[in-house]
C-alpha positions in Angstrom: -67.9 -39.8 -160.4 -68.1 -37.7 -157.8 -70.4 -38.4 -154.4 -68.8 -35.5 -152.9 -71.7 -33.2 -151.3 -74.5 -36.1 -150.7 -74.6 -36.3 -147.0 -77.1 -37.0 -144.8 -78.3 -34.5 -141.5 -76.7 -35.8 -138.1 -78.4 -38.5 -136.7 -77.2 -39.2 -133.0 -78.8 -42.5 -133.2 -76.5 -44.0 -135.4 -73.6 -41.6 -135.0 -70.3 -43.2 -135.8 -68.4 -45.2 -133.1 -65.2 -45.9 -134.9 -62.0 -43.9 -133.5 -62.3 -40.2 -133.6 -58.9 -39.0 -135.2 -58.4 -36.2 -137.2 -61.0 -35.0 -139.9 -58.3 -34.4 -142.1 -56.1 -37.3 -141.7 -58.9 -38.9 -142.8 -59.5 -36.5 -145.8 -56.2 -37.2 -146.8 -56.2 -40.8 -146.8 -59.1 -40.9 -149.1 -57.4 -38.4 -151.3 -54.9 -41.3 -151.8 -57.2 -43.9 -152.0 -59.3 -41.9 -155.0 -55.8 -40.8 -156.4 -54.2 -44.4 -156.9 -57.9 -46.1 -157.6 -58.7 -42.4 -160.1 -56.0 -40.5 -160.9 -53.3 -43.2 -161.6 -55.1 -46.2 -161.9 -57.7 -45.2 -164.3 -56.1 -42.1 -165.8 -52.8 -42.7 -166.0 -53.7 -44.7 -169.6 -54.1 -40.9 -171.2 -50.6 -39.5 -170.9 -49.0 -43.2 -172.7 -51.5 -44.0 -175.0 -49.5 -41.8 -177.3 -45.9 -43.6 -176.3 -47.6 -47.0 -176.6 -48.8 -46.3 -180.4 -45.3 -44.7 -181.2 -43.4 -47.6 -179.6 -45.4 -50.8 -178.6 -47.1 -51.0 -181.8 -50.7 -50.3 -180.4 -53.2 -48.8 -183.5 -55.8 -45.8 -182.7 -58.5 -48.8 -182.6 -57.0 -51.3 -179.9 -56.3 -48.1 -177.5 -59.9 -47.4 -177.9 -60.4 -51.1 -177.1 -58.2 -51.0 -173.9 -60.2 -47.6 -172.8 -63.7 -49.7 -173.7 -62.3 -52.3 -171.5 -60.9 -49.9 -168.7 -64.9 -48.5 -168.4 -66.4 -52.1 -168.8 -64.5 -53.5 -165.8 -65.3 -50.0 -163.9 -68.6 -51.0 -164.4 -68.7 -54.3 -163.5 -67.2 -53.0 -160.5 -69.5 -50.5 -159.4 -71.8 -52.8 -159.8 -70.8 -55.4 -157.2 -70.2 -52.2 -155.0 -73.8 -51.6 -155.3 -75.5 -55.1 -154.9 -72.9 -56.3 -152.4 -72.9 -53.6 -149.8 -70.8 -55.6 -147.3 -67.7 -55.6 -149.6 -68.2 -51.6 -149.2 -67.7 -52.0 -145.4 -64.3 -54.3 -146.2 -61.0 -53.4 -145.3 -59.8 -56.6 -147.0 -61.6 -55.8 -150.4 -59.9 -52.3 -150.4 -56.5 -53.7 -149.4 -57.1 -56.4 -152.2 -58.3 -53.7 -154.8 -55.2 -51.5 -153.8 -52.3 -54.6 -154.3 -54.4 -55.5 -157.4 -55.0 -52.1 -159.5 -51.2 -51.7 -158.7 -50.4 -55.1 -160.0 -52.2 -54.5 -163.3 -50.0 -51.6 -164.2 -46.9 -53.4 -163.4 -47.5 -56.2 -165.5 -48.6 -54.1 -168.5 -45.0 -53.9 -170.0 -44.4 -57.2 -169.7 -46.5 -58.4 -173.2 -47.3 -56.8 -176.3 -50.2 -58.7 -176.5 -53.5 -56.4 -177.2 -56.0 -58.9 -175.8 -53.7 -59.4 -172.7 -53.6 -55.4 -172.6 -57.8 -55.5 -172.7 -57.6 -58.4 -169.7 -55.4 -56.1 -167.2 -57.5 -52.9 -168.1 -60.7 -54.6 -167.8 -59.3 -55.9 -164.0 -58.2 -52.3 -163.4 -61.1 -50.9 -164.2 -63.1 -53.1 -161.7 -60.9 -52.7 -159.1 -60.4 -48.7 -159.7 -64.6 -48.8 -158.8 -64.4 -50.9 -155.8 -62.0 -48.1 -154.3 -63.5 -45.7 -155.6 -67.2 -46.8 -153.6 -64.9 -47.8 -150.8 -63.7 -44.6 -150.4 -67.3 -42.5 -150.8 -69.1 -44.5 -148.2 -66.0 -43.8 -146.1 -66.2 -40.2 -146.6 -70.7 -40.3 -146.6 -70.0 -42.2 -143.3 -67.4 -40.5 -141.2 -67.1 -37.0 -141.9 -71.1 -36.7 -142.2 -71.3 -34.3 -139.5 -68.3 -31.8 -140.8 -68.5 -29.3 -143.8 -68.9 -30.4 -147.3 -65.6 -29.0 -148.3 -63.9 -31.8 -146.4 -65.2 -34.6 -148.7 -64.8 -31.9 -151.7 -61.2 -31.5 -150.8 -60.9 -35.7 -150.8 -62.0 -35.6 -153.9 -59.0 -33.7 -155.3 -57.2 -36.7 -154.6 -58.2 -37.7 -158.0 -57.0 -34.8 -159.6 -53.9 -35.1 -157.5 -53.1 -38.6 -159.0 -53.9 -37.0 -162.5 -51.6 -34.5 -162.0 -48.3 -36.6 -160.5 -48.8 -39.4 -162.9 -48.6 -37.0 -165.8 -45.8 -35.3 -164.4 -43.7 -38.8 -164.2 -44.7 -39.7 -167.6 -43.7 -36.4 -169.1 -40.3 -37.0 -167.2 -40.1 -40.6 -168.4 -40.8 -40.1 -172.1 -37.5 -38.2 -172.6 -35.2 -40.8 -171.1 -37.0 -43.9 -171.6 -39.6 -45.7 -172.9 -43.6 -47.1 -172.6 -42.7 -49.7 -170.4 -40.8 -47.9 -168.1 -43.7 -45.3 -167.5 -46.3 -47.7 -166.5 -43.4 -49.3 -163.9 -43.1 -45.6 -163.0 -46.7 -45.8 -162.6 -46.7 -48.7 -160.7 -44.6 -47.1 -158.1 -46.4 -44.1 -157.6 -49.5 -46.7 -157.0 -47.6 -48.4 -154.5 -46.6 -44.7 -152.5 -50.6 -44.1 -152.7 -51.5 -46.9 -151.6 -49.6 -46.9 -148.5 -50.4 -43.7 -147.9 -54.2 -45.1 -148.0 -54.2 -48.7 -146.3 -55.4 -47.8 -143.1 -58.4 -45.8 -144.7 -61.3 -46.6 -142.3 -63.8 -48.0 -144.1 -68.0 -47.5 -144.0 -69.1 -48.5 -140.8 -72.2 -51.7 -140.8 -75.2 -49.4 -139.7 -74.5 -46.9 -141.8 -76.4 -46.5 -145.1 -73.9 -43.7 -146.9 -73.6 -46.3 -149.6 -76.3 -45.2 -151.2 -77.4 -41.6 -150.2 -80.5 -41.5 -152.9 -82.4 -44.0 -150.6 -81.8 -42.6 -147.3 -85.2 -40.6 -147.4 -88.2 -42.0 -148.4 -89.7 -40.7 -151.5 -91.5 -37.1 -151.1 -94.8 -36.7 -152.5 -93.9 -34.2 -155.2 -93.3 -35.9 -158.7 -90.1 -34.9 -160.3 -89.9 -37.5 -162.9 -90.1 -34.9 -165.1 -86.7 -33.2 -164.0 -84.9 -36.6 -163.2 -85.4 -38.0 -166.7 -83.5 -34.8 -168.3 -80.5 -34.7 -165.8 -80.8 -38.8 -166.5 -80.2 -38.1 -170.0 -77.7 -35.2 -169.8 -75.7 -37.1 -167.2 -75.7 -39.8 -169.1 -74.4 -38.1 -172.6 -72.0 -36.1 -170.3 -70.7 -39.8 -169.8 -70.0 -40.0 -173.5 -68.1 -36.8 -174.3 -66.4 -36.4 -171.6 -64.4 -39.9 -171.7 -63.6 -38.9 -175.3 -61.6 -36.1 -174.1 -60.4 -38.4 -170.9 -58.9 -41.2 -173.2 -57.3 -39.3 -176.1 -57.1 -35.6 -175.4 -53.5 -35.8 -174.8 -53.0 -38.3 -178.4 -55.2 -35.5 -180.2 -52.7 -32.2 -178.7 -49.1 -34.5 -179.6 -50.6 -35.2 -182.8 -50.5 -31.5 -183.6 -48.0 -30.9 -180.7 -45.5 -32.8 -180.3 -43.2 -32.7 -177.4 -44.0 -32.2 -173.9 -47.2 -30.4 -174.9 -49.5 -32.9 -174.4 -48.1 -34.6 -171.3 -48.0 -31.2 -169.4 -51.1 -30.3 -170.7 -52.5 -33.3 -169.0 -50.7 -32.4 -165.8 -52.6 -29.0 -165.9 -55.6 -31.5 -166.5 -55.0 -32.6 -163.0 -54.1 -29.4 -161.1 -57.3 -28.0 -162.1 -59.0 -30.4 -160.9 -57.8 -30.7 -157.4 -60.1 -27.8 -156.0 -62.6 -28.0 -158.9 -65.2 -30.5 -156.6 -65.3 -27.9 -153.7 -65.3 -25.1 -156.1 -68.7 -26.0 -157.3 -69.9 -27.3 -154.3 -69.3 -23.4 -152.8 -70.7 -22.3 -156.5 -73.8 -24.2 -155.5 -74.6 -22.2 -152.7 -75.1 -19.3 -155.3 -76.5 -20.3 -158.1 -79.0 -22.4 -159.3 -78.1 -26.2 -159.8 -79.7 -26.3 -163.6 -78.0 -23.1 -164.7 -74.5 -24.2 -162.7 -75.0 -27.6 -164.4 -75.6 -25.6 -167.7 -72.4 -23.2 -167.6 -70.0 -26.1 -166.6 -71.1 -28.3 -170.2 -70.7 -24.9 -172.1 -67.6 -24.5 -170.5 -66.6 -28.1 -170.9 -67.5 -28.3 -174.5 -65.3 -25.5 -175.5 -62.8 -26.7 -174.0 -62.8 -30.4 -175.9 -63.0 -28.7 -179.1 -60.7 -26.2 -178.7 -57.2 -28.3 -179.6 -59.3 -29.6 -182.7 -60.3 -26.3 -184.1 -57.1 -24.1 -183.1 -53.8 -25.1 -182.7 -50.8 -23.6 -180.6 -49.6 -24.7 -176.7 -51.9 -21.5 -175.4 -55.0 -23.8 -177.4 -53.7 -26.7 -175.6 -53.5 -25.5 -172.1 -56.7 -23.5 -171.9 -58.2 -26.9 -173.0 -56.5 -29.1 -170.6 -57.6 -26.1 -167.6 -60.9 -25.8 -168.9 -61.9 -29.7 -169.1 -59.9 -30.2 -165.5 -61.7 -27.5 -163.6 -65.3 -29.1 -165.0 -65.0 -32.8 -165.3 -65.2 -33.8 -161.4 -67.8 -30.4 -161.0 -70.3 -31.4 -163.2 -70.1 -34.8 -161.6 -70.6 -33.0 -158.1 -74.1 -31.0 -159.4 -75.4 -33.7 -161.2 -75.6 -35.9 -158.2 -76.4 -33.0 -155.9 -79.3 -32.5 -158.3 -80.4 -36.1 -158.1 -80.4 -36.1 -154.4 -82.7 -32.4 -154.4 -84.8 -33.9 -156.4 -85.6 -36.8 -154.0 -85.8 -39.5 -156.8 -85.6 -42.9 -155.8 -82.0 -44.2 -155.6 -81.0 -41.5 -158.0 -77.2 -42.2 -157.1 -77.2 -45.4 -158.5 -79.0 -44.5 -161.8 -77.2 -41.9 -162.5 -73.8 -43.4 -161.6 -74.9 -46.8 -164.0 -76.1 -43.9 -166.8 -73.1 -42.1 -166.6 -70.6 -45.3 -166.8 -72.6 -46.5 -169.6 -72.0 -43.1 -171.7 -68.3 -44.2 -170.8 -68.2 -47.2 -172.4 -70.0 -45.8 -175.8 -67.9 -43.1 -176.0 -64.6 -44.6 -177.2 -66.6 -46.8 -179.5 -68.2 -44.4 -181.0 -65.1 -42.4 -181.9 -63.3 -45.2 -183.2 -64.2 -45.2 -186.6 -63.5 -41.4 -186.7 -59.8 -42.2 -185.5 -58.4 -43.5 -188.5 -58.3 -40.0 -189.8 -56.5 -38.7 -186.3 -58.3 -37.6 -183.0 -59.6 -33.6 -184.1 -63.2 -35.2 -185.6 -63.4 -37.6 -182.0 -62.7 -34.1 -180.0 -65.6 -32.5 -182.2 -68.4 -35.1 -182.1 -67.4 -35.1 -178.0 -67.8 -31.5 -178.1 -70.7 -32.2 -179.8 -72.6 -34.5 -177.3 -71.6 -32.2 -174.3 -73.0 -29.7 -175.5 -76.2 -31.7 -176.6 -76.0 -32.4 -172.3 -76.2 -28.5 -172.0 -79.5 -28.5 -173.7 -80.6 -31.2 -171.2 -80.0 -28.7 -168.6 -81.8 -26.2 -170.3 -85.0 -28.1 -170.1 -84.1 -29.0 -166.6 -84.4 -25.7 -165.8 -87.9 -25.1 -166.5 -90.2 -24.7 -163.6 -87.6 -27.0 -161.6 -88.4 -27.3 -158.4 -85.6 -25.2 -156.6 -87.7 -25.7 -152.8 -88.8 -29.2 -152.2 -90.7 -29.7 -149.1 -88.1 -30.5 -146.2 -85.2 -29.8 -148.4 -82.1 -29.3 -145.4 -84.2 -30.7 -142.8 -84.0 -34.8 -143.0 -83.0 -34.9 -146.3 -79.4 -35.6 -147.9 -77.5 -31.7 -147.4 -75.7 -30.0 -150.6 -74.1 -27.2 -148.1 -71.6 -27.2 -145.6 -72.7 -27.1 -142.1 -72.9 -23.9 -140.8 
């Protein structure tokens, strides 16, 4: 998901000629766009799902179908952004996507039809993807000459959106119903939309939308390692999205009350600094080792509420999930860029998106028995992804010629 640390070395011949402004202002605007596009528009469904089960008559299978529809829409939106790069440079598309996404949130309470809900979540997914691609392209275009922690903090907007929308649902669930939760999330989306409305999009002469093709392929053949990375990142998409969709519902089953929604708020808070944190750790440890560690930590966090009950287990699970899911994307995309594999970012993102579609479908038959079996399966899939990181580290080419001179950079400028 995150393309935080994929940046080109400065090229004075194609520097941005846009208005200078403060880089931190740009970070704040991009963070707001990511907050509405991902944190609210995509993930607010997770804390609202238990309310829809209890109050709106949504079945467990229907909940999985709504999740899948959102992920299909996300894949469609991402492909549109890749195939039509001009859209990524359009302020009108950004503002239109922000408006459409907010509208889908506000429309959810007006019906009890699962078919309509599916259509709304499908549309929301496509809008989320376009917002994400435009915001990432903007960061890569305008902050390319700045330290890597700046875009890292911008990606913290995803966590901020998760935390604030989770707090909103937590506050509303005791005094209102599922409909108010959707309307409240739409109101929060309006606030973030206003903050990101004037985000400067990527300039036409930059190529930041696809860092995987900026540098011509090197003579070093890296197919073997990229195949392992691709397999692992696709498996991560399958496993992580099960927890990202059903974690709150699973915790609510064993610990009714505030714990499920509170745990989701903690996911968001842990995610805020995670991308910048894992980028910093990447300067001190090898990427395969770091990827393995992050995947094992995430697998443990996903399995914990299914194996151990209680408030402590729920909160530890939420923290471990929040601190890893953006970080794993950061590490994987940086590794693909390091390997110089053509169109690595596009390929890895496509595999990850397909995994997110497969995940909810794969666990749907298990949901008749609750969510614990689904979480165990998701944890096992993430552990399988960790095994691919072991394969990745065998003979991994840590030093590819010219890795830090004219290719995508993974470290802050000194």
